[in-house]
Each structure stands twice: as structure tokens, then as C-alpha cells.
PQR file with spaces between the fields and no chain letter, atoms N, CA, C, O and H, PARSE charges and radii, in Angstrom:
ATOM       1  N    UNK     1      99.123   23.680  -67.764 -0.4000 1.5000
ATOM       2  CA   UNK     1      99.353   24.555  -68.899 -0.0000 2.0000
ATOM       3  C    UNK     1      98.759   23.912  -70.148  0.5500 1.7000
ATOM       4  O    UNK     1      98.921   22.712  -70.369 -0.5500 1.4000
ATOM       5  N    UNK     2      98.083   24.697  -70.949 -0.4000 1.5000
ATOM       6  CA   UNK     2      97.493   24.215  -72.192 -0.0000 2.0000
ATOM       7  C    UNK     2      98.511   24.381  -73.311  0.5500 1.7000
ATOM       8  O    UNK     2      99.053   25.467  -73.514 -0.5500 1.4000
ATOM       9  H    UNK     2      97.952   25.672  -70.770  0.4000 1.0000
ATOM      10  N    UNK     3      98.766   23.295  -74.036 -0.4000 1.5000
ATOM      11  CA   UNK     3      99.738   23.342  -75.124 -0.0000 2.0000
ATOM      12  C    UNK     3      99.074   23.889  -76.390  0.5500 1.7000
ATOM      13  O    UNK     3      97.947   23.522  -76.720 -0.5500 1.4000
ATOM      14  H    UNK     3      98.326   22.412  -73.871  0.4000 1.0000
ATOM      15  N    UNK     4      99.782   24.764  -77.085 -0.4000 1.5000
ATOM      16  CA   UNK     4      99.240   25.345  -78.316 -0.0000 2.0000
ATOM      17  C    UNK     4      99.219   24.296  -79.417  0.5500 1.7000
ATOM      18  O    UNK     4     100.182   23.550  -79.592 -0.5500 1.4000
ATOM      19  H    UNK     4     100.698   25.063  -76.816  0.4000 1.0000
ATOM      20  N    UNK     5      98.135   24.244  -80.146 -0.4000 1.5000
ATOM      21  CA   UNK     5      98.008   23.368  -81.306 -0.0000 2.0000
ATOM      22  C    UNK     5      98.076   24.240  -82.552  0.5500 1.7000
ATOM      23  O    UNK     5      97.991   25.463  -82.445 -0.5500 1.4000
ATOM      24  H    UNK     5      97.353   24.851  -80.004  0.4000 1.0000
ATOM      25  N    UNK     6      98.229   23.640  -83.737 -0.4000 1.5000
ATOM      26  CA   UNK     6      98.251   24.470  -84.952 -0.0000 2.0000
ATOM      27  C    UNK     6      97.036   25.391  -85.060  0.5500 1.7000
ATOM      28  O    UNK     6      97.122   26.478  -85.630 -0.5500 1.4000
ATOM      29  H    UNK     6      98.298   22.646  -83.824  0.4000 1.0000
ATOM      30  N    UNK     7      95.914   24.950  -84.514 -0.4000 1.5000
ATOM      31  CA   UNK     7      94.695   25.762  -84.598 -0.0000 2.0000
ATOM      32  C    UNK     7      94.677   26.909  -83.590  0.5500 1.7000
ATOM      33  O    UNK     7      93.979   27.902  -83.796 -0.5500 1.4000
ATOM      34  H    UNK     7      95.844   24.067  -84.051  0.4000 1.0000
ATOM      35  N    UNK     8      95.441   26.780  -82.497 -0.4000 1.5000
ATOM      36  CA   UNK     8      95.395   27.806  -81.450 -0.0000 2.0000
ATOM      37  C    UNK     8      96.655   28.657  -81.369  0.5500 1.7000
ATOM      38  O    UNK     8      96.717   29.604  -80.585 -0.5500 1.4000
ATOM      39  H    UNK     8      96.008   25.973  -82.330  0.4000 1.0000
ATOM      40  N    UNK     9      97.662   28.324  -82.176 -0.4000 1.5000
ATOM      41  CA   UNK     9      98.903   29.113  -82.153 -0.0000 2.0000
ATOM      42  C    UNK     9      98.657   30.514  -82.702  0.5500 1.7000
ATOM      43  O    UNK     9      97.851   30.726  -83.607 -0.5500 1.4000
ATOM      44  H    UNK     9      97.612   27.555  -82.813  0.4000 1.0000
ATOM      45  N    UNK    10      99.374   31.442  -82.125 -0.4000 1.5000
ATOM      46  CA   UNK    10      99.353   32.798  -82.665 -0.0000 2.0000
ATOM      47  C    UNK    10     100.294   32.846  -83.865  0.5500 1.7000
ATOM      48  O    UNK    10     101.133   31.957  -84.015 -0.5500 1.4000
ATOM      49  H    UNK    10     100.029   31.269  -81.389  0.4000 1.0000
ATOM      50  N    UNK    11     100.178   33.862  -84.726 -0.4000 1.5000
ATOM      51  CA   UNK    11     101.135   33.998  -85.827 -0.0000 2.0000
ATOM      52  C    UNK    11     102.579   34.068  -85.339  0.5500 1.7000
ATOM      53  O    UNK    11     103.479   33.535  -85.988 -0.5500 1.4000
ATOM      54  H    UNK    11      99.497   34.584  -84.604  0.4000 1.0000
ATOM      55  N    UNK    12     102.803   34.713  -84.214 -0.4000 1.5000
ATOM      56  CA   UNK    12     104.158   34.813  -83.664 -0.0000 2.0000
ATOM      57  C    UNK    12     104.673   33.440  -83.254  0.5500 1.7000
ATOM      58  O    UNK    12     105.829   33.110  -83.522 -0.5500 1.4000
ATOM      59  H    UNK    12     102.072   35.145  -83.687  0.4000 1.0000
ATOM      60  N    UNK    13     103.837   32.640  -82.613 -0.4000 1.5000
ATOM      61  CA   UNK    13     104.246   31.291  -82.228 -0.0000 2.0000
ATOM      62  C    UNK    13     104.534   30.439  -83.464  0.5500 1.7000
ATOM      63  O    UNK    13     105.482   29.655  -83.469 -0.5500 1.4000
ATOM      64  H    UNK    13     102.898   32.907  -82.396  0.4000 1.0000
ATOM      65  N    UNK    14     103.728   30.589  -84.498 -0.4000 1.5000
ATOM      66  CA   UNK    14     103.924   29.817  -85.724 -0.0000 2.0000
ATOM      67  C    UNK    14     105.245   30.175  -86.392  0.5500 1.7000
ATOM      68  O    UNK    14     105.964   29.288  -86.854 -0.5500 1.4000
ATOM      69  H    UNK    14     102.958   31.226  -84.494  0.4000 1.0000
ATOM      70  N    UNK    15     105.573   31.463  -86.448 -0.4000 1.5000
ATOM      71  CA   UNK    15     106.824   31.865  -87.096 -0.0000 2.0000
ATOM      72  C    UNK    15     108.024   31.466  -86.242  0.5500 1.7000
ATOM      73  O    UNK    15     109.081   31.145  -86.784 -0.5500 1.4000
ATOM      74  H    UNK    15     104.990   32.183  -86.072  0.4000 1.0000
ATOM      75  N    UNK    16     107.881   31.481  -84.919 -0.4000 1.5000
ATOM      76  CA   UNK    16     108.964   31.010  -84.061 -0.0000 2.0000
ATOM      77  C    UNK    16     109.209   29.514  -84.287  0.5500 1.7000
ATOM      78  O    UNK    16     110.355   29.065  -84.293 -0.5500 1.4000
ATOM      79  H    UNK    16     107.022   31.742  -84.478  0.4000 1.0000
ATOM      80  N    UNK    17     108.140   28.754  -84.470 -0.4000 1.5000
ATOM      81  CA   UNK    17     108.280   27.332  -84.766 -0.0000 2.0000
ATOM      82  C    UNK    17     108.967   27.138  -86.121  0.5500 1.7000
ATOM      83  O    UNK    17     109.802   26.247  -86.274 -0.5500 1.4000
ATOM      84  H    UNK    17     107.209   29.119  -84.465  0.4000 1.0000
ATOM      85  N    UNK    18     108.615   27.971  -87.100 -0.4000 1.5000
ATOM      86  CA   UNK    18     109.242   27.887  -88.419 -0.0000 2.0000
ATOM      87  C    UNK    18     110.736   28.148  -88.328  0.5500 1.7000
ATOM      88  O    UNK    18     111.521   27.474  -88.995 -0.5500 1.4000
ATOM      89  H    UNK    18     107.936   28.695  -86.976  0.4000 1.0000
ATOM      90  N    UNK    19     111.139   29.111  -87.516 -0.4000 1.5000
ATOM      91  CA   UNK    19     112.562   29.413  -87.325 -0.0000 2.0000
ATOM      92  C    UNK    19     113.271   28.208  -86.699  0.5500 1.7000
ATOM      93  O    UNK    19     114.354   27.819  -87.137 -0.5500 1.4000
ATOM      94  H    UNK    19     110.501   29.658  -86.975  0.4000 1.0000
ATOM      95  N    UNK    20     112.659   27.634  -85.690 -0.4000 1.5000
ATOM      96  CA   UNK    20     113.246   26.464  -85.024 -0.0000 2.0000
ATOM      97  C    UNK    20     113.386   25.303  -86.003  0.5500 1.7000
ATOM      98  O    UNK    20     114.425   24.645  -86.043 -0.5500 1.4000
ATOM      99  H    UNK    20     111.780   27.950  -85.334  0.4000 1.0000
ATOM     100  N    UNK    21     112.337   25.049  -86.797 -0.4000 1.5000
ATOM     101  CA   UNK    21     112.371   23.960  -87.772 -0.0000 2.0000
ATOM     102  C    UNK    21     113.433   24.207  -88.839  0.5500 1.7000
ATOM     103  O    UNK    21     114.159   23.288  -89.218 -0.5500 1.4000
ATOM     104  H    UNK    21     111.492   25.583  -86.765  0.4000 1.0000
ATOM     105  N    UNK    22     113.527   25.451  -89.327 -0.4000 1.5000
ATOM     106  CA   UNK    22     114.515   25.788  -90.338 -0.0000 2.0000
ATOM     107  C    UNK    22     115.929   25.626  -89.796  0.5500 1.7000
ATOM     108  O    UNK    22     116.801   25.087  -90.477 -0.5500 1.4000
ATOM     109  H    UNK    22     112.937   26.197  -89.019  0.4000 1.0000
ATOM     110  N    UNK    23     116.152   26.089  -88.581 -0.4000 1.5000
ATOM     111  CA   UNK    23     117.478   25.968  -87.970 -0.0000 2.0000
ATOM     112  C    UNK    23     117.880   24.491  -87.868  0.5500 1.7000
ATOM     113  O    UNK    23     119.011   24.129  -88.195 -0.5500 1.4000
ATOM     114  H    UNK    23     115.443   26.527  -88.028  0.4000 1.0000
ATOM     115  N    UNK    24     116.953   23.644  -87.414 -0.4000 1.5000
ATOM     116  CA   UNK    24     117.243   22.225  -87.265 -0.0000 2.0000
ATOM     117  C    UNK    24     117.510   21.569  -88.626  0.5500 1.7000
ATOM     118  O    UNK    24     118.486   20.835  -88.776 -0.5500 1.4000
ATOM     119  H    UNK    24     116.035   23.937  -87.149  0.4000 1.0000
ATOM     120  N    UNK    25     116.652   21.830  -89.611 -0.4000 1.5000
ATOM     121  CA   UNK    25     116.817   21.230  -90.936 -0.0000 2.0000
ATOM     122  C    UNK    25     118.105   21.689  -91.597  0.5500 1.7000
ATOM     123  O    UNK    25     118.799   20.890  -92.226 -0.5500 1.4000
ATOM     124  H    UNK    25     115.859   22.427  -89.488  0.4000 1.0000
ATOM     125  N    UNK    26     118.428   22.958  -91.462 -0.4000 1.5000
ATOM     126  CA   UNK    26     119.653   23.485  -92.064 -0.0000 2.0000
ATOM     127  C    UNK    26     120.881   22.841  -91.416  0.5500 1.7000
ATOM     128  O    UNK    26     121.831   22.464  -92.102 -0.5500 1.4000
ATOM     129  H    UNK    26     117.864   23.606  -90.951  0.4000 1.0000
ATOM     130  N    UNK    27     120.849   22.721  -90.105 -0.4000 1.5000
ATOM     131  CA   UNK    27     121.975   22.098  -89.401 -0.0000 2.0000
ATOM     132  C    UNK    27     122.137   20.644  -89.833  0.5500 1.7000
ATOM     133  O    UNK    27     123.256   20.187  -90.065 -0.5500 1.4000
ATOM     134  H    UNK    27     120.077   23.026  -89.547  0.4000 1.0000
ATOM     135  N    UNK    28     121.023   19.911  -89.943 -0.4000 1.5000
ATOM     136  CA   UNK    28     121.072   18.514  -90.374 -0.0000 2.0000
ATOM     137  C    UNK    28     121.624   18.388  -91.792  0.5500 1.7000
ATOM     138  O    UNK    28     122.260   17.388  -92.126 -0.5500 1.4000
ATOM     139  H    UNK    28     120.114   20.281  -89.755  0.4000 1.0000
ATOM     140  N    UNK    29     121.380   19.401  -92.627 -0.4000 1.5000
ATOM     141  CA   UNK    29     121.861   19.389  -94.008 -0.0000 2.0000
ATOM     142  C    UNK    29     123.283   19.921  -94.120  0.5500 1.7000
ATOM     143  O    UNK    29     123.850   19.958  -95.212 -0.5500 1.4000
ATOM     144  H    UNK    29     120.863   20.213  -92.355  0.4000 1.0000
ATOM     145  N    UNK    30     123.857   20.331  -92.999 -0.4000 1.5000
ATOM     146  CA   UNK    30     125.216   20.855  -93.008 -0.0000 2.0000
ATOM     147  C    UNK    30     125.316   22.298  -93.448  0.5500 1.7000
ATOM     148  O    UNK    30     126.383   22.755  -93.857 -0.5500 1.4000
ATOM     149  H    UNK    30     123.396   20.301  -92.112  0.4000 1.0000
ATOM     150  N    UNK    31     124.199   23.026  -93.365 -0.4000 1.5000
ATOM     151  CA   UNK    31     124.167   24.434  -93.766 -0.0000 2.0000
ATOM     152  C    UNK    31     123.608   25.258  -92.605  0.5500 1.7000
ATOM     153  O    UNK    31     122.450   25.674  -92.637 -0.5500 1.4000
ATOM     154  H    UNK    31     123.332   22.654  -93.033  0.4000 1.0000
ATOM     155  N    UNK    32     124.421   25.488  -91.594 -0.4000 1.5000
ATOM     156  CA   UNK    32     123.929   26.260  -90.453 -0.0000 2.0000
ATOM     157  C    UNK    32     123.801   27.748  -90.770  0.5500 1.7000
ATOM     158  O    UNK    32     124.604   28.314  -91.512 -0.5500 1.4000
ATOM     159  H    UNK    32     125.361   25.150  -91.567  0.4000 1.0000
ATOM     160  N    UNK    33     122.793   28.355  -90.202 -0.4000 1.5000
ATOM     161  CA   UNK    33     122.591   29.800  -90.316 -0.0000 2.0000
ATOM     162  C    UNK    33     122.871   30.388  -88.932  0.5500 1.7000
ATOM     163  O    UNK    33     121.966   30.429  -88.099 -0.5500 1.4000
ATOM     164  H    UNK    33     122.141   27.895  -89.600  0.4000 1.0000
ATOM     165  N    UNK    34     124.089   30.841  -88.664 -0.4000 1.5000
ATOM     166  CA   UNK    34     124.422   31.302  -87.322 -0.0000 2.0000
ATOM     167  C    UNK    34     123.628   32.520  -86.863  0.5500 1.7000
ATOM     168  O    UNK    34     123.496   32.748  -85.661 -0.5500 1.4000
ATOM     169  H    UNK    34     124.824   30.808  -89.341  0.4000 1.0000
ATOM     170  N    UNK    35     123.103   33.296  -87.790 -0.4000 1.5000
ATOM     171  CA   UNK    35     122.372   34.511  -87.415 -0.0000 2.0000
ATOM     172  C    UNK    35     120.867   34.376  -87.622  0.5500 1.7000
ATOM     173  O    UNK    35     120.163   35.386  -87.617 -0.5500 1.4000
ATOM     174  H    UNK    35     123.210   33.110  -88.767  0.4000 1.0000
ATOM     175  N    UNK    36     120.353   33.165  -87.802 -0.4000 1.5000
ATOM     176  CA   UNK    36     118.929   32.948  -88.050 -0.0000 2.0000
ATOM     177  C    UNK    36     118.104   33.468  -86.882  0.5500 1.7000
ATOM     178  O    UNK    36     118.377   33.146  -85.726 -0.5500 1.4000
ATOM     179  H    UNK    36     120.924   32.345  -87.806  0.4000 1.0000
ATOM     180  N    UNK    37     117.084   34.281  -87.195 -0.4000 1.5000
ATOM     181  CA   UNK    37     116.234   34.867  -86.143 -0.0000 2.0000
ATOM     182  C    UNK    37     114.990   35.463  -86.760  0.5500 1.7000
ATOM     183  O    UNK    37     114.866   35.569  -87.980 -0.5500 1.4000
ATOM     184  H    UNK    37     116.862   34.542  -88.135  0.4000 1.0000
ATOM     185  N    UNK    38     114.072   35.851  -85.896 -0.4000 1.5000
ATOM     186  CA   UNK    38     112.920   36.615  -86.347 -0.0000 2.0000
ATOM     187  C    UNK    38     113.383   38.026  -86.647  0.5500 1.7000
ATOM     188  O    UNK    38     114.223   38.575  -85.935 -0.5500 1.4000
ATOM     189  H    UNK    38     114.172   35.765  -84.905  0.4000 1.0000
ATOM     190  N    UNK    39     112.844   38.606  -87.687 -0.4000 1.5000
ATOM     191  CA   UNK    39     113.176   39.989  -88.003 -0.0000 2.0000
ATOM     192  C    UNK    39     112.690   40.865  -86.853  0.5500 1.7000
ATOM     193  O    UNK    39     111.532   40.761  -86.449 -0.5500 1.4000
ATOM     194  H    UNK    39     112.161   38.160  -88.265  0.4000 1.0000
ATOM     195  N    UNK    40     113.560   41.732  -86.318 -0.4000 1.5000
ATOM     196  CA   UNK    40     113.154   42.546  -85.170 -0.0000 2.0000
ATOM     197  C    UNK    40     112.142   43.643  -85.515  0.5500 1.7000
ATOM     198  O    UNK    40     111.526   44.213  -84.615 -0.5500 1.4000
ATOM     199  H    UNK    40     114.500   41.817  -86.647  0.4000 1.0000
ATOM     200  N    UNK    41     111.968   43.937  -86.778 -0.4000 1.5000
ATOM     201  CA   UNK    41     111.001   44.963  -87.197 -0.0000 2.0000
ATOM     202  C    UNK    41     109.996   44.321  -88.153  0.5500 1.7000
ATOM     203  O    UNK    41     110.133   44.427  -89.372 -0.5500 1.4000
ATOM     204  H    UNK    41     112.469   43.474  -87.509  0.4000 1.0000
ATOM     205  N    UNK    42     108.992   43.658  -87.595 -0.4000 1.5000
ATOM     206  CA   UNK    42     108.086   42.872  -88.432 -0.0000 2.0000
ATOM     207  C    UNK    42     106.991   43.681  -89.125  0.5500 1.7000
ATOM     208  O    UNK    42     105.852   43.222  -89.214 -0.5500 1.4000
ATOM     209  H    UNK    42     108.881   43.571  -86.605  0.4000 1.0000
ATOM     210  N    UNK    43     107.312   44.854  -89.608 -0.4000 1.5000
ATOM     211  CA   UNK    43     106.318   45.656  -90.306 -0.0000 2.0000
ATOM     212  C    UNK    43     106.640   45.740  -91.786  0.5500 1.7000
ATOM     213  O    UNK    43     107.774   46.023  -92.174 -0.5500 1.4000
ATOM     214  H    UNK    43     108.237   45.226  -89.536  0.4000 1.0000
ATOM     215  N    UNK    44     105.632   45.493  -92.603 -0.4000 1.5000
ATOM     216  CA   UNK    44     105.797   45.602  -94.042 -0.0000 2.0000
ATOM     217  C    UNK    44     105.770   47.051  -94.491  0.5500 1.7000
ATOM     218  O    UNK    44     105.638   47.960  -93.673 -0.5500 1.4000
ATOM     219  H    UNK    44     104.711   45.263  -92.288  0.4000 1.0000
ATOM     220  N    UNK    45     105.895   47.261  -95.783 -0.4000 1.5000
ATOM     221  CA   UNK    45     105.922   48.616  -96.321 -0.0000 2.0000
ATOM     222  C    UNK    45     104.646   49.390  -96.018  0.5500 1.7000
ATOM     223  O    UNK    45     104.682   50.608  -95.839 -0.5500 1.4000
ATOM     224  H    UNK    45     106.003   46.522  -96.448  0.4000 1.0000
ATOM     225  N    UNK    46     103.520   48.688  -95.960 -0.4000 1.5000
ATOM     226  CA   UNK    46     102.248   49.361  -95.699 -0.0000 2.0000
ATOM     227  C    UNK    46     101.935   49.491  -94.211  0.5500 1.7000
ATOM     228  O    UNK    46     100.854   49.951  -93.842 -0.5500 1.4000
ATOM     229  H    UNK    46     103.490   47.699  -96.105  0.4000 1.0000
ATOM     230  N    UNK    47     102.873   49.091  -93.360 -0.4000 1.5000
ATOM     231  CA   UNK    47     102.690   49.200  -91.920 -0.0000 2.0000
ATOM     232  C    UNK    47     101.994   48.003  -91.300  0.5500 1.7000
ATOM     233  O    UNK    47     101.808   47.959  -90.084 -0.5500 1.4000
ATOM     234  H    UNK    47     103.751   48.717  -93.660  0.4000 1.0000
ATOM     235  N    UNK    48     101.605   47.023  -92.122 -0.4000 1.5000
ATOM     236  CA   UNK    48     100.940   45.830  -91.601 -0.0000 2.0000
ATOM     237  C    UNK    48     101.969   44.899  -90.967  0.5500 1.7000
ATOM     238  O    UNK    48     103.127   44.850  -91.382 -0.5500 1.4000
ATOM     239  H    UNK    48     101.756   47.059  -93.110  0.4000 1.0000
ATOM     240  N    UNK    49     101.522   44.164  -89.954 -0.4000 1.5000
ATOM     241  CA   UNK    49     102.390   43.197  -89.290 -0.0000 2.0000
ATOM     242  C    UNK    49     102.756   42.100  -90.283  0.5500 1.7000
ATOM     243  O    UNK    49     101.878   41.445  -90.844 -0.5500 1.4000
ATOM     244  H    UNK    49     100.581   44.204  -89.616  0.4000 1.0000
ATOM     245  N    UNK    50     104.042   41.904  -90.495 -0.4000 1.5000
ATOM     246  CA   UNK    50     104.547   40.892  -91.416 -0.0000 2.0000
ATOM     247  C    UNK    50     105.654   40.133  -90.710  0.5500 1.7000
ATOM     248  O    UNK    50     106.722   40.684  -90.445 -0.5500 1.4000
ATOM     249  H    UNK    50     104.755   42.436  -90.039  0.4000 1.0000
ATOM     250  N    UNK    51     105.401   38.875  -90.408 -0.4000 1.5000
ATOM     251  CA   UNK    51     106.403   38.069  -89.717 -0.0000 2.0000
ATOM     252  C    UNK    51     107.443   37.607  -90.725  0.5500 1.7000
ATOM     253  O    UNK    51     107.162   36.770  -91.584 -0.5500 1.4000
ATOM     254  H    UNK    51     104.533   38.427  -90.623  0.4000 1.0000
ATOM     255  N    UNK    52     108.643   38.157  -90.614 -0.4000 1.5000
ATOM     256  CA   UNK    52     109.733   37.799  -91.513 -0.0000 2.0000
ATOM     257  C    UNK    52     110.815   37.061  -90.741  0.5500 1.7000
ATOM     258  O    UNK    52     111.020   37.295  -89.550 -0.5500 1.4000
ATOM     259  H    UNK    52     108.871   38.837  -89.916  0.4000 1.0000
ATOM     260  N    UNK    53     111.502   36.170  -91.439 -0.4000 1.5000
ATOM     261  CA   UNK    53     112.613   35.427  -90.850 -0.0000 2.0000
ATOM     262  C    UNK    53     113.894   35.936  -91.482  0.5500 1.7000
ATOM     263  O    UNK    53     114.045   35.922  -92.704 -0.5500 1.4000
ATOM     264  H    UNK    53     111.336   35.981  -92.407  0.4000 1.0000
ATOM     265  N    UNK    54     114.802   36.380  -90.653 -0.4000 1.5000
ATOM     266  CA   UNK    54     116.086   36.907  -91.097 -0.0000 2.0000
ATOM     267  C    UNK    54     117.098   35.768  -91.065  0.5500 1.7000
ATOM     268  O    UNK    54     117.422   35.251  -89.996 -0.5500 1.4000
ATOM     269  H    UNK    54     114.679   36.391  -89.660  0.4000 1.0000
ATOM     270  N    UNK    55     117.600   35.373  -92.244 -0.4000 1.5000
ATOM     271  CA   UNK    55     118.575   34.286  -92.296 -0.0000 2.0000
ATOM     272  C    UNK    55     119.979   34.781  -91.996  0.5500 1.7000
ATOM     273  O    UNK    55     120.901   33.983  -91.827 -0.5500 1.4000
ATOM     274  H    UNK    55     117.336   35.793  -93.112  0.4000 1.0000
ATOM     275  N    UNK    56     120.143   36.079  -91.929 -0.4000 1.5000
ATOM     276  CA   UNK    56     121.427   36.643  -91.531 -0.0000 2.0000
ATOM     277  C    UNK    56     122.499   36.517  -92.584  0.5500 1.7000
ATOM     278  O    UNK    56     122.234   36.173  -93.736 -0.5500 1.4000
ATOM     279  H    UNK    56     119.394   36.727  -92.066  0.4000 1.0000
ATOM     280  N    UNK    57     123.688   36.796  -92.173 -0.4000 1.5000
ATOM     281  CA   UNK    57     124.844   36.759  -93.074 -0.0000 2.0000
ATOM     282  C    UNK    57     125.457   35.374  -93.050  0.5500 1.7000
ATOM     283  O    UNK    57     125.555   34.745  -91.996 -0.5500 1.4000
ATOM     284  H    UNK    57     123.903   37.076  -91.237  0.4000 1.0000
ATOM     285  N    UNK    58     125.874   34.897  -94.231 -0.4000 1.5000
ATOM     286  CA   UNK    58     126.525   33.597  -94.320 -0.0000 2.0000
ATOM     287  C    UNK    58     127.824   33.756  -95.097  0.5500 1.7000
ATOM     288  O    UNK    58     127.970   34.674  -95.905 -0.5500 1.4000
ATOM     289  H    UNK    58     125.794   35.408  -95.087  0.4000 1.0000
ATOM     290  N    UNK    59     128.762   32.853  -94.844 -0.4000 1.5000
ATOM     291  CA   UNK    59     130.028   32.926  -95.569 -0.0000 2.0000
ATOM     292  C    UNK    59     129.906   32.194  -96.908  0.5500 1.7000
ATOM     293  O    UNK    59     128.888   31.558  -97.180 -0.5500 1.4000
ATOM     294  H    UNK    59     128.643   32.108  -94.189  0.4000 1.0000
ATOM     295  N    UNK    60     130.934   32.283  -97.733 -0.4000 1.5000
ATOM     296  CA   UNK    60     130.883   31.711  -99.071 -0.0000 2.0000
ATOM     297  C    UNK    60     130.725   30.192  -99.051  0.5500 1.7000
ATOM     298  O    UNK    60     130.057   29.627  -99.917 -0.5500 1.4000
ATOM     299  H    UNK    60     131.761   32.800  -97.512  0.4000 1.0000
ATOM     300  N    UNK    61     131.338   29.527  -98.066 -0.4000 1.5000
ATOM     301  CA   UNK    61     131.198   28.078  -97.968 -0.0000 2.0000
ATOM     302  C    UNK    61     129.751   27.665  -97.716  0.5500 1.7000
ATOM     303  O    UNK    61     129.244   26.731  -98.337 -0.5500 1.4000
ATOM     304  H    UNK    61     131.881   29.985  -97.363  0.4000 1.0000
ATOM     305  N    UNK    62     129.104   28.360  -96.813 -0.4000 1.5000
ATOM     306  CA   UNK    62     127.699   28.076  -96.521 -0.0000 2.0000
ATOM     307  C    UNK    62     126.831   28.388  -97.734  0.5500 1.7000
ATOM     308  O    UNK    62     125.897   27.645  -98.034 -0.5500 1.4000
ATOM     309  H    UNK    62     129.516   29.119  -96.308  0.4000 1.0000
ATOM     310  N    UNK    63     127.127   29.468  -98.425 -0.4000 1.5000
ATOM     311  CA   UNK    63     126.366   29.828  -99.633 -0.0000 2.0000
ATOM     312  C    UNK    63     126.485   28.735 -100.684  0.5500 1.7000
ATOM     313  O    UNK    63     125.499   28.387 -101.334 -0.5500 1.4000
ATOM     314  H    UNK    63     127.886   30.072  -98.181  0.4000 1.0000
ATOM     315  N    UNK    64     127.669   28.200 -100.852 -0.4000 1.5000
ATOM     316  CA   UNK    64     127.874   27.131 -101.848 -0.0000 2.0000
ATOM     317  C    UNK    64     127.144   25.848 -101.443  0.5500 1.7000
ATOM     318  O    UNK    64     126.560   25.181 -102.296 -0.5500 1.4000
ATOM     319  H    UNK    64     128.469   28.483 -100.324  0.4000 1.0000
ATOM     320  N    UNK    65     127.170   25.496 -100.157 -0.4000 1.5000
ATOM     321  CA   UNK    65     126.443   24.320  -99.691 -0.0000 2.0000
ATOM     322  C    UNK    65     124.944   24.484  -99.920  0.5500 1.7000
ATOM     323  O    UNK    65     124.272   23.571 -100.399 -0.5500 1.4000
ATOM     324  H    UNK    65     127.645   26.038  -99.464  0.4000 1.0000
ATOM     325  N    UNK    66     124.434   25.660  -99.573 -0.4000 1.5000
ATOM     326  CA   UNK    66     123.008   25.932  -99.744 -0.0000 2.0000
ATOM     327  C    UNK    66     122.614   25.874 -101.218  0.5500 1.7000
ATOM     328  O    UNK    66     121.569   25.320 -101.560 -0.5500 1.4000
ATOM     329  H    UNK    66     124.980   26.403  -99.184  0.4000 1.0000
ATOM     330  N    UNK    67     123.437   26.436 -102.079 -0.4000 1.5000
ATOM     331  CA   UNK    67     123.171   26.394 -103.519 -0.0000 2.0000
ATOM     332  C    UNK    67     123.104   24.954 -104.013  0.5500 1.7000
ATOM     333  O    UNK    67     122.213   24.598 -104.784 -0.5500 1.4000
ATOM     334  H    UNK    67     124.286   26.885 -101.801  0.4000 1.0000
ATOM     335  N    UNK    68     124.041   24.132 -103.569 -0.4000 1.5000
ATOM     336  CA   UNK    68     124.080   22.721 -103.975 -0.0000 2.0000
ATOM     337  C    UNK    68     122.812   21.994 -103.530  0.5500 1.7000
ATOM     338  O    UNK    68     122.221   21.240 -104.303 -0.5500 1.4000
ATOM     339  H    UNK    68     124.765   24.421 -102.943  0.4000 1.0000
ATOM     340  N    UNK    69     122.403   22.218 -102.301 -0.4000 1.5000
ATOM     341  CA   UNK    69     121.203   21.562 -101.769 -0.0000 2.0000
ATOM     342  C    UNK    69     119.948   22.022 -102.514  0.5500 1.7000
ATOM     343  O    UNK    69     119.091   21.206 -102.852 -0.5500 1.4000
ATOM     344  H    UNK    69     122.883   22.830 -101.673  0.4000 1.0000
ATOM     345  N    UNK    70     119.844   23.309 -102.764 -0.4000 1.5000
ATOM     346  CA   UNK    70     118.670   23.826 -103.463 -0.0000 2.0000
ATOM     347  C    UNK    70     118.596   23.307 -104.908  0.5500 1.7000
ATOM     348  O    UNK    70     117.514   22.991 -105.403 -0.5500 1.4000
ATOM     349  H    UNK    70     120.540   23.972 -102.489  0.4000 1.0000
ATOM     350  N    UNK    71     119.719   23.223 -105.559 -0.4000 1.5000
ATOM     351  CA   UNK    71     119.738   22.691 -106.924 -0.0000 2.0000
ATOM     352  C    UNK    71     119.362   21.213 -106.932  0.5500 1.7000
ATOM     353  O    UNK    71     118.651   20.758 -107.828 -0.5500 1.4000
ATOM     354  H    UNK    71     120.598   23.480 -105.157  0.4000 1.0000
ATOM     355  N    UNK    72     119.832   20.468 -105.944 -0.4000 1.5000
ATOM     356  CA   UNK    72     119.498   19.043 -105.857 -0.0000 2.0000
ATOM     357  C    UNK    72     118.010   18.818 -105.555  0.5500 1.7000
ATOM     358  O    UNK    72     117.450   17.776 -105.895 -0.5500 1.4000
ATOM     359  H    UNK    72     120.409   20.838 -105.216  0.4000 1.0000
ATOM     360  N    UNK    73     117.397   19.782 -104.928 -0.4000 1.5000
ATOM     361  CA   UNK    73     115.983   19.653 -104.554 -0.0000 2.0000
ATOM     362  C    UNK    73     115.023   19.913 -105.707  0.5500 1.7000
ATOM     363  O    UNK    73     113.827   19.647 -105.589 -0.5500 1.4000
ATOM     364  H    UNK    73     117.851   20.629 -104.652  0.4000 1.0000
ATOM     365  N    UNK    74     115.534   20.429 -106.818 -0.4000 1.5000
ATOM     366  CA   UNK    74     114.653   20.728 -107.970 -0.0000 2.0000
ATOM     367  C    UNK    74     114.103   19.510 -108.603  0.5500 1.7000
ATOM     368  O    UNK    74     113.353   19.605 -109.575 -0.5500 1.4000
ATOM     369  H    UNK    74     116.506   20.646 -106.914  0.4000 1.0000
């Protein structure tokens, strides 16, 4: 089997990798996204394929943790 490289990955493979990386980084930071996934309807307003990542619903505790981390990253 040939392994995909950044140069040979499809856009779908790249966005799936981004979801995996985000899930791992968020978990390591203590901010899990339990509903993190690829958007099931990846079409933009103009009908073009748009790979979107759905972070899903989060509770207030997770929102506060995420806010703290984002502010610290500035």
C-alpha cells in the first residue's frame, strides 16, 4: 500500500487529518470536543465543495476552558 504524503493527499484526507489533529490537541489541552466531526454537508453557499469541520455543541465548562486557552495564546 502506498502511503499518502502531503503532496498526494486528497482534500478529504487532509481535512480528516486536521480533525484528528484538532481532537488530539484539544484533548491534550483539556478541552475535548465530543461532537467533533467533518460537516456532513460540505457544500458552500455557491454549491462548491467546502470541507468544513463541525466542532459540535460544548458545555459551559468547555467553553470557558477554550476561552482561557485562546486568550493565553494571544
